[in-house]
C-alpha positions as CSV (number, residue, x, y, z in Angstrom):
1,W,209.1,116.0,97.5
2,V,211.4,114.2,100.1
3,F,214.6,115.9,98.7
4,F,212.9,119.3,98.9
5,C,211.7,118.9,102.5
6,G,215.2,117.5,103.4
7,Y,216.9,120.5,101.7
8,M,214.6,122.9,103.6
9,E,215.2,121.2,106.9
10,L,219.0,121.1,106.6
11,F,219.9,124.3,104.8
12,A,217.2,126.8,104.1
13,C,215.2,127.0,107.3
14,Y,217.9,126.8,110.0
15,Q,217.3,128.1,113.5
16,D,220.5,129.9,114.5
17,P,221.1,129.6,118.2
18,E,222.3,133.3,118.2
19,L,218.9,134.7,116.9
20,I,215.6,134.7,118.7
21,P,213.3,131.7,118.3
22,G,211.4,131.7,115.1
23,K,213.8,134.0,113.3
24,L,215.2,131.5,110.7
25,S,218.3,131.8,108.6
26,S,220.1,129.9,106.0
27,R,223.3,127.8,106.3
28,F,225.8,126.2,103.9
29,V,226.9,122.7,104.8
30,V,229.9,120.8,103.4
31,G,230.7,117.4,104.7
32,L,228.6,118.0,107.9
33,T,230.5,121.2,108.6
34,T,228.6,124.5,108.7
35,I,230.5,127.0,106.6
36,K,230.2,130.6,108.0
37,S,230.3,133.0,105.1
38,N,228.4,136.3,104.3
39,N,227.7,135.2,100.8
40,L,226.7,131.5,101.1
41,S,224.9,131.4,104.6
42,G,223.6,133.5,107.3
43,W,220.8,135.0,105.4
44,V,218.0,136.2,107.7
45,F,214.5,135.9,106.3
46,G,212.3,139.0,106.6
47,P,208.7,139.5,105.5
48,F,207.2,137.0,103.1
49,G,210.2,134.9,103.3
50,V,212.4,137.2,101.3
51,P,216.1,136.7,102.3
52,N,217.8,139.8,103.9
53,A,214.6,141.9,103.6
54,P,214.1,144.6,106.3
55,S,211.7,144.0,109.0
56,I,208.7,146.4,109.7
57,A,210.2,149.3,111.6
58,D,207.2,150.9,113.1
59,P,206.1,148.8,116.2
60,E,202.4,149.9,116.0
61,L,202.2,148.9,112.3
62,R,204.0,145.7,112.9
63,K,201.7,144.8,115.8
64,K,198.6,145.6,113.6
65,K,199.8,143.4,110.7
66,L,200.8,140.5,112.9
67,N,197.3,140.7,114.6
68,A,195.7,140.8,111.1
69,E,197.7,137.7,110.2
70,I,196.6,135.8,113.3
71,A,193.0,136.8,112.6
72,N,193.2,135.5,109.0
73,G,194.8,132.3,110.3
74,R,192.0,131.7,112.7
75,L,189.4,132.5,110.1
76,A,191.0,129.9,107.8
77,M,190.9,127.3,110.5
78,M,187.2,127.9,111.1
79,A,186.5,127.7,107.3
80,I,188.3,124.3,107.1
81,I,186.4,123.0,110.1
82,G,183.2,124.3,108.5
83,M,183.9,122.4,105.3
84,F,184.0,119.0,107.3
85,F,180.4,119.4,108.4
């Protein structure tokens, strides 16, 4: 479990300074040096965490889906809190 979390932190879920906050990409590191390569690193994660997947193009549909995701998260938090009592 520790190795998996370390791998995700160092390589798979990297916040590239050139991208907007929250837009994660991958990187390939050899000997504490980041290798910039189109095949090995720089994958941008799209919907559902799929590498290099296109984002939702329609702004209204994107807003609707993001709001639905936030509502589902809030409902899940309330359900967990309800289970404690």
